[in-house]
Steps between C-alpha positions, in 0.01 A plus 500: 500500500839336442761598755741744338855616560496877452796737493429870547750766393495815714601846371694573821556357846262446786610823664421788507249517212166327517439306177664181624367519857142605425423346160739221400554346843136479618396366159779242519393400850138462387613280209703296747186444707334372183765230464752663264873550550612861461840666518589866449822632346592863565794723412618681817421846361495749792563218750859382435514358855274218379714405201558126470250418775228239473220508756175312549218746566174328581618195305603699190872502422622854424848512350693820437764471232864581583634851463663559160873549499518700176397855412303670226322284240692193623337552841157482339579185306644335810173561687293381205703182449487422871119524496484295180723219628304460821164525321592222255661288773170499691344286222163663559185445297440875473715814524304802628669840451384785723530839327590522130830676560853476628715195562209257515367621167833432333528161670159400364597597145811282526296217652265516204794469261662211691185315607219585257296219658498669845162670564548867583250713691535876551355702788452875477379702798589856387551691180879516480561708186410851386207640696588262783810433706731630230360846577549464876832324552835677446641228275746581219319573174645194319367280782156657462504428128597141573225455764240639260621260231481205741144594600393511136695191389479241777121448485547366146758246619305320772215252501273674751493822704366580846401863556421684823243743359234533235694788344808280461276233350387746232855626440632146451217425260607812310850359468356209302451231764172309445254560790480126573870504595465786751390425859378767741685435826461795740677526834357322799539452873584213729434678827151633567486656844228405746225761473480692828315833533732786586403695813351841428754767591521876479848457351441365150781395271508487122769300322693591184706192405674593179801547274370849409521480121140374484350847554564874488629597843337843491157339449543299819591810699193682363287206618667504842420868545130431439506203738679691776258794475208275590679236708798673665579208734584257218857388437666364184745210538728487195697186415729497198762691310492650153718410205615863470456644848128572455447445873689823564259684271211366707657612827595842360154568358336377822711740704405783269132416547533486878459122512840395635351373829251287309762279334688210658757412232674164549683465167609158378401235756626143538231257376473330839414833665222598260212296651532682834478835322201392290320400819515864617306629200124553481495539121739517205537749217613375158492803268578417138558700185369353175833398347609197302714368783212530750260330259747218427618419851332281758556654843622251759448772760129515417467125551694527826278779634178323401617175661572699815140620504571867436237702316667665202432814299662439161516667163291314244793398280602159367482207741355714781171470313536120496593449864270756659124478459394859564300544822546129582873439547628858483433837342609592148545861394598663169877514443687825571198645684609628845149624585350155441785334692443730797121454496526121496760501779277725711207262451709222649646714778152607612331160473651214706232256379589572137868442576422167659269389219741589221799351684314171543393518137862549394610188685212299358590617149860380533395170662247425227707580191860597573673234707812344353353153537222604261729691265747211473239314292540766229877448500443128458279569197777710345752219560271234358444695178874570472569128528238424237652758267833317512354158417 
């Protein structure tokens, strides 16, 4: 394939959120390995300390735009124009917008007006509007209306779209985008840990690595009660923090059920410290409710856990059913079913050979289908069609 110059527009900075670090950046690095030139432009939302900085990360240039000096609507336009100027100055073959919302979404609309010949590609990895992040984030109502409008409108303005889940694929089709212009690009991994059997120990540890909105907290506590009744020595390592303090609900309900000693709550953890914590776990729980946002998202955490070789018990919702082959690379249970979650976890706790087999199967699954070097080929296909559309 022809070597391309690709500019990616991020929705926010490289810290602290994960979209840039765990989706854009590894994809960009994989494209770099395939001979392309890639740069990332990001507004320093939530990381003002990075404003105006330009860094090379694994060969990919990541530039954060300067902090705006104005307030109100002028602040927004300053951010948008800064992204637009740098995106056009890059003279790239393709402009790839990540998330159909915010500053980047506005910059792409202006780019289309100024440079109608510039191929535009959109990436969507979550459902951002009503039924999705609009229902979870405490944004002002006018902003939510605007984000929902962007999500509905931007797919009609670009040449091709990359989507992180089959549900998003269907939703984008429903917005009027022809299926041939939509490319399924799930999340992948670059780092697959060496498979080493964990020593059998009387002290077993389950992992809950979460942002808490994915499930009903009470259901998890009900499952933990059933697990503790039959396997009282087990511990639950919890990594993560809720959007609305849901972690406190978990701890309160656990205390009420007499499970306080079972839980080792670590809260939000620096990314560099997570691998050491994952290595302590014997299995992972990924309970899921059957909601639009769970069906539409593509869990980076699931990929991370599978690449680590952890056997997972997950709710059969959305992409979990794509990544995990039941009884081969993990265990799938019905969503919102604490009894089934507990029973599957107990199977793993009581069977070291099953844990080893499913953990190895999880790693093999990621290595065979979900490495970024493989997935980058799909991005190339989206770029090639976008370029053809502009001819």
